[in-house]
C-alpha positions in Angstrom: 177.7 56.6 141.9 179.0 55.4 145.2 176.9 53.1 147.3 177.1 52.9 151.1 178.8 49.8 152.5 176.8 47.7 155.0 178.0 48.0 158.5 180.4 45.4 159.8 178.3 43.5 162.4 181.2 41.3 163.5 182.7 44.2 165.3 179.5 44.8 167.3 178.4 41.2 167.8 181.7 40.0 169.2 183.6 36.8 168.5 181.6 34.0 166.9 180.7 31.0 169.0 182.7 27.9 167.9 179.9 25.3 167.8 182.4 22.6 166.9 184.3 23.3 170.1 181.2 22.4 172.1 180.9 19.0 170.4 182.8 17.1 173.2 180.4 18.5 175.8 177.4 17.7 173.7 178.7 14.1 173.1 179.3 13.7 176.9 175.8 14.9 177.7 174.4 12.2 175.3 176.6 9.5 176.7 174.4 8.3 179.7 171.3 8.4 177.6 173.0 6.0 175.1 173.6 3.6 178.0 170.0 4.0 179.0 168.9 3.1 175.5 171.2 0.1 175.5 169.7 -1.2 178.7 166.1 -0.5 177.5 166.8 -2.7 174.4 168.4 -5.5 176.5 165.7 -5.5 179.2 162.9 -5.5 176.6 164.3 -8.6 174.9 164.8 -10.7 178.0 166.9 -13.9 178.0 166.4 -14.6 174.2 167.0 -11.4 172.2 166.4 -11.4 168.5 169.3 -10.8 166.1 167.9 -7.4 165.2 167.9 -6.4 168.9 171.4 -7.7 169.4 172.5 -5.6 166.4 170.7 -2.5 167.7 172.2 -2.9 171.2 175.6 -3.4 169.8 175.3 -0.3 167.6 174.2 1.8 170.6 177.1 0.6 172.7 179.5 1.1 169.8 178.5 4.7 169.5 179.0 5.2 173.2 182.5 3.8 173.0 183.3 5.9 169.9 182.4 9.3 171.6 185.7 9.6 173.5 187.6 9.2 170.2 185.4 11.9 168.7 186.6 14.2 171.5 190.2 13.0 170.8 189.9 14.0 167.2 188.6 17.5 168.2 191.5 17.9 170.6 193.8 17.6 167.5 192.4 20.8 166.0 195.3 23.2 165.5 193.0 26.3 165.7 191.5 25.4 169.0 192.1 27.5 172.1 193.4 26.1 175.4 189.9 26.0 176.9 188.5 24.2 173.9 191.3 21.8 173.8 191.0 21.0 177.5 187.2 20.5 177.0 188.0 17.9 174.4 190.4 16.1 176.7 187.7 16.1 179.4 185.4 14.6 176.8 187.8 11.7 176.3 187.5 11.0 180.0 183.7 11.1 180.1 183.1 7.3 180.5 185.2 7.1 183.6 184.0 10.4 184.9 180.4 9.1 184.7 181.3 6.2 186.9 183.0 8.5 189.4 179.9 10.7 189.5 177.6 7.7 190.1 179.7 6.4 193.0 179.9 9.9 194.6 176.1 10.2 194.2 175.7 6.9 196.1 178.1 7.9 198.8 176.3 11.1 199.6 172.8 9.5 199.2 171.9 12.1 196.6 168.2 12.3 195.6 169.1 13.7 192.2 169.3 11.5 189.1 172.8 10.9 187.9 171.8 12.2 184.4 170.7 15.6 185.9 173.9 16.1 187.8 175.8 15.0 184.7 174.2 17.5 182.4 174.7 20.3 184.9 178.3 19.4 185.3 179.0 19.4 181.5 177.1 22.7 181.0 179.4 24.2 183.6 182.5 22.7 182.0 181.5 24.0 178.5 180.8 27.5 179.8 184.2 27.5 181.6 185.9 26.3 178.3 184.4 29.2 176.3 185.3 31.8 178.8 188.8 30.4 179.2 189.4 30.6 175.5 188.5 34.3 175.5 191.1 35.3 178.0 193.9 32.7 177.7 197.0 33.0 175.6 198.5 29.7 174.5 202.2 29.4 175.1 204.5 26.4 174.8 205.5 25.5 178.4 208.6 24.0 179.8 207.9 21.0 182.0 211.5 20.3 183.0 212.3 17.1 184.8 208.7 16.3 185.7 208.3 14.4 182.5 211.3 12.2 183.2 210.2 11.5 186.8 206.7 10.7 185.6 208.1 8.3 183.1 210.4 6.6 185.6 207.5 6.1 188.1 205.4 4.7 185.3 208.1 2.2 184.4 208.1 0.9 187.9 204.3 0.7 188.1 204.3 -1.3 184.9 205.0 -4.4 187.1 201.7 -3.9 188.9 199.8 -3.1 185.7 201.1 -6.1 183.9 200.2 -8.4 186.8 196.8 -6.8 187.3 195.8 -7.1 183.7 197.1 -10.6 183.4 195.0 -11.4 186.4 191.9 -10.1 184.7 192.7 -12.2 181.6 192.3 -15.3 183.8 188.7 -14.3 184.1 188.3 -15.9 180.6 189.0 -19.2 182.4 186.7 -18.5 185.3 186.3 -16.6 188.6 188.1 -19.3 190.5 191.2 -18.9 188.3 191.0 -15.2 188.7 190.7 -15.5 192.5 193.7 -17.9 192.7 196.0 -15.5 190.8 194.8 -12.5 192.7 195.5 -14.2 196.0 199.1 -14.6 195.0 199.5 -11.0 194.0 197.8 -9.6 197.0 200.6 -11.0 199.2 202.6 -8.1 197.8 200.3 -5.3 196.8 197.8 -5.7 199.7 200.6 -6.0 202.3 201.1 -3.4 205.1 204.0 -1.9 203.1 203.1 -2.7 199.5 199.6 -1.1 199.5 200.6 2.3 200.9 203.5 2.5 198.5 201.3 1.5 195.6 198.7 4.1 196.5 201.4 6.8 196.9 202.9 6.0 193.5 199.5 6.1 191.8 198.6 9.4 193.4 202.1 10.8 192.3 201.4 9.6 188.8 198.0 11.4 188.8 199.5 14.6 190.2 202.4 14.7 187.8 200.2 13.5 184.9 197.6 16.3 185.4 200.5 18.8 185.7 202.0 17.7 182.4 198.6 17.4 180.6 197.6 20.9 181.7 200.8 22.4 180.4 200.9 20.5 177.1 197.2 21.3 176.5 198.0 25.0 176.5 199.2 24.8 172.9 198.5 22.6 169.8 200.4 19.3 169.8 201.0 16.6 167.2 198.7 13.6 167.0 200.9 11.3 169.1 201.4 13.9 171.9 197.7 14.7 171.8 196.9 11.0 172.1 199.3 10.7 175.0 197.8 13.6 176.8 194.2 12.4 176.2 195.0 8.9 177.4 196.7 10.4 180.5 193.6 12.5 181.2 191.5 9.4 181.1 193.8 7.5 183.4 194.1 10.3 185.9 190.3 10.2 186.5 190.2 6.5 186.2 192.8 5.9 189.0 191.1 8.4 191.3 187.7 6.9 190.7 189.0 3.4 191.0 190.6 4.1 194.4 187.4 5.9 195.5 185.4 2.8 194.5 187.7 0.4 196.2 188.8 2.1 199.4 185.8 4.3 200.2 182.8 2.8 198.5 183.4 -0.9 198.8 185.6 -1.3 201.9 184.3 1.5 204.1 180.8 2.3 202.8 179.5 -1.2 201.8 182.0 -3.3 203.8 182.4 -5.9 200.9 185.4 -7.5 199.4 186.8 -6.1 196.2 186.9 -9.4 194.3 185.7 -10.6 190.9 182.1 -10.3 191.9 182.6 -6.7 192.9 184.4 -5.9 189.6 181.6 -7.4 187.4 178.7 -6.1 189.4 177.4 -9.6 190.4 174.9 -11.0 190.5 173.3 -9.1 187.6 176.6 -8.4 185.8 177.7 -5.7 183.5 175.2 -6.1 180.7 171.8 -6.6 182.3 171.9 -3.9 185.0 171.0 -0.2 184.4 173.8 1.1 186.6 176.4 -1.5 185.9 176.4 -1.0 182.1 178.4 2.2 182.6 181.3 0.0 183.9 181.7 -1.7 180.6 183.1 1.3 178.7 184.8 2.4 181.9 186.8 -0.8 182.1 187.3 -1.4 178.4 188.7 2.1 177.8 190.7 2.0 181.0 192.6 -1.1 179.9 193.1 0.3 176.4 194.3 3.7 177.5 196.6 2.5 180.3 198.4 0.2 177.8 198.4 2.6 174.9 199.6 5.4 177.2 202.6 3.3 178.1 203.1 2.6 174.4 203.1 6.3 173.8 205.8 6.8 176.5 207.9 4.0 175.0 207.7 5.7 171.6 209.1 8.9 173.0 211.9 7.0 174.7 212.8 5.2 171.5 212.9 8.5 169.5 215.0 10.2 172.2 217.5 7.3 171.9 217.9 7.6 168.2 215.3 5.2 166.8 213.9 6.3 163.4 210.6 8.2 163.9 208.8 6.2 161.3 209.9 2.9 162.8 208.8 4.2 166.3 205.4 5.2 164.9 204.9 1.8 163.3 205.8 0.1 166.5 203.4 2.4 168.4 200.6 1.5 165.9 201.2 -2.2 166.3 201.2 -1.7 170.1 197.9 0.1 170.1 196.3 -2.7 168.1 197.5 -5.2 170.7 196.2 -2.9 173.4 192.7 -3.0 171.8 192.9 -6.8 171.6 193.8 -7.2 175.2 191.1 -4.8 176.3 188.5 -6.7 174.2 189.6 -10.0 175.7 189.4 -8.7 179.3 186.0 -7.1 178.9 184.5 -10.2 177.2 185.7 -12.3 180.1 184.1 -9.8 182.5 180.8 -10.2 180.5 180.8 -13.9 181.0 182.7 -15.4 178.0 184.8 -18.4 179.0 187.5 -20.4 177.4 187.2 -24.1 178.0 
């Protein structure tokens, strides 16, 4: 006796929603509330926090710092569509995007809370990513000579990056040491010729970087290429946000110098202010990603010139570990730790 087969509901319901694809957006939405929770713990404890409170605040901040790497892991999914993959790359850049949103909110005197604007923004991005996946076909693009030009410009900008980060390391000695070194460097990069050239080079890097990231994100990539694209996505937003903070917000809007006190959010600092705490992951990941992005570019150059891939990968891994150490050293100095 033959039995009737149940109807195939998948044909009528349509494609299943990939809930894992929405994880970067969900993590990004949670991000500002983690920072709020951190500040609530710090404020409640006052000047003498208990060991349990310190552990709890450290755990909360650690989770906030890990969220971009969760998005990075999801960007590595080989079955993800272009929209889903680009949503994951955007999730990596969430900490620096949150700072950018906060500064823009201040510039336009917005009455809306940053968190409300943030949630609306990520809901829009998530909807776009789902609709983009349903209509886009992933192809492997050809980026031509843009990759080479981008790399050459990055090599030149390494001089400024190396000086700028070394300058911040002097913050471990004190603000006076940082100011003395910065005064030397500003003779060049704040000069009438040096500053416009630096800004133009940075904007060129952002433009070419976004172009390359958009094309490479159209199709699945290996882990190292995915890391390179993700770190580049973070840096593109970081550079734009940093220039907005320096040139528009600080110099034009507030009319204040962009010195050590501006960087650390004096007088309250990075840790004890509800707004400034967002700068801690912003800076820490900015330093880590700029150095590790350069390490990723160096890995590609070495492989292109005949260096064994395994050796290049090991060198990259060691370089990333050093990047993390330098980032930690700079951010601890910005939080008040001193070497005497």
